[in-house]
C-alpha positions in Angstrom: 18.1 13.9 -31.1 19.2 11.1 -28.8 20.7 12.1 -25.5 23.3 10.1 -23.6 21.1 9.8 -20.6 19.3 6.8 -19.0 15.6 6.8 -18.2 14.0 4.4 -15.7 10.2 4.1 -15.7 8.5 2.6 -12.6 4.8 1.8 -13.0 2.8 -1.3 -12.2 0.7 -0.9 -15.4 2.5 -3.0 -18.0 0.8 -1.1 -20.9 2.0 2.3 -19.5 5.6 1.0 -19.3 5.5 -0.4 -22.8 4.0 2.8 -24.3 6.6 5.0 -22.5 9.5 2.8 -23.4 8.5 2.8 -27.0 8.0 6.6 -27.0 11.3 7.4 -25.4 13.7 4.7 -26.6 14.8 6.9 -29.6 15.5 9.8 -27.3 17.7 8.2 -24.6 20.7 6.0 -24.5 18.9 3.5 -22.3 15.2 3.2 -21.4 14.3 0.6 -18.7 11.2 -0.2 -16.8 10.2 -1.9 -13.5 6.8 -2.7 -12.1 7.8 -2.9 -8.4 9.8 -0.5 -6.2 12.2 -3.2 -4.9 12.9 -4.4 -8.5 13.4 -0.7 -9.5 15.9 -0.1 -6.7 18.0 -3.1 -7.9 17.8 -2.0 -11.5 18.7 1.6 -10.5 21.8 0.3 -8.6 22.8 -1.4 -11.8 22.1 1.2 -14.4 22.4 4.5 -12.4 19.6 6.3 -14.2 19.7 10.0 -14.9 16.0 10.3 -14.9 13.3 8.4 -13.0 9.6 8.5 -14.0 8.0 7.2 -10.8 4.4 6.2 -10.3 3.4 6.7 -6.7 0.9 4.0 -6.0 2.7 0.6 -6.5 1.9 -2.8 -5.1 5.0 -2.8 -2.8 4.7 0.7 -1.5 4.4 4.4 -2.3 6.9 5.8 -4.7 7.3 9.1 -2.7 8.6 7.0 0.3 11.4 5.7 -1.9 12.6 9.0 -3.4 15.6 9.4 -1.0 16.6 5.8 -1.6 16.8 6.5 -5.3 18.6 9.8 -4.7 21.2 7.9 -2.7 22.1 5.9 -5.8 22.4 9.1 -7.9 22.0 12.4 -6.1 21.6 14.2 -9.4 18.9 11.9 -10.6 15.8 13.9 -11.9 12.7 12.3 -10.4 9.3 12.9 -11.8 6.4 11.5 -9.7 3.2 10.5 -11.4 -0.1 9.9 -9.6 -3.9 10.0 -10.0 -4.0 11.8 -6.6 -2.9 15.4 -6.2 0.4 14.8 -4.4 2.3 17.7 -5.9 3.5 19.3 -2.6 4.2 15.9 -1.0 6.3 14.8 -4.0 8.4 18.0 -4.1 8.8 17.9 -0.3 10.1 14.3 -0.6 12.7 15.4 -3.1 11.1 14.9 -6.5 11.9 17.5 -9.2 8.4 17.4 -10.7 5.0 16.0 -10.4 2.5 15.0 -13.1 -1.2 14.1 -12.5 -2.9 11.3 -14.3 -4.2 10.9 -16.9 -0.8 11.5 -18.5 -0.1 13.5 -21.5 3.0 12.7 -23.6 4.0 16.3 -24.1 3.8 17.0 -20.3 5.9 13.9 -19.6 8.5 14.9 -22.2 8.7 18.5 -20.8 9.0 17.2 -17.2 11.7 14.6 -17.9 13.7 16.9 -20.2 13.6 20.0 -18.1 
């Protein structure tokens, strides 16, 4: 069943973004992707996402450091941080709603963004 929410995926791996967009486009009103944090901020200002799937290690910075900037766009935005490093406590302390370690499992992503 399709929700009326908007999902923004931020990951510098094009294949990951493509896979996630295809997987979730039937479940959300809008699914967008960005590969850099600064591009994601501009896109978020335009589309006001309800849910953000945020990779931590990106070419232009650490996703965790940008959480409050994203929350300033939509304070109710659900933010799920993903990383190969164990940053669970840091992500939650920075304002994320959930943390997922890599490698990613689709069911875990679905549960985290739909909670």
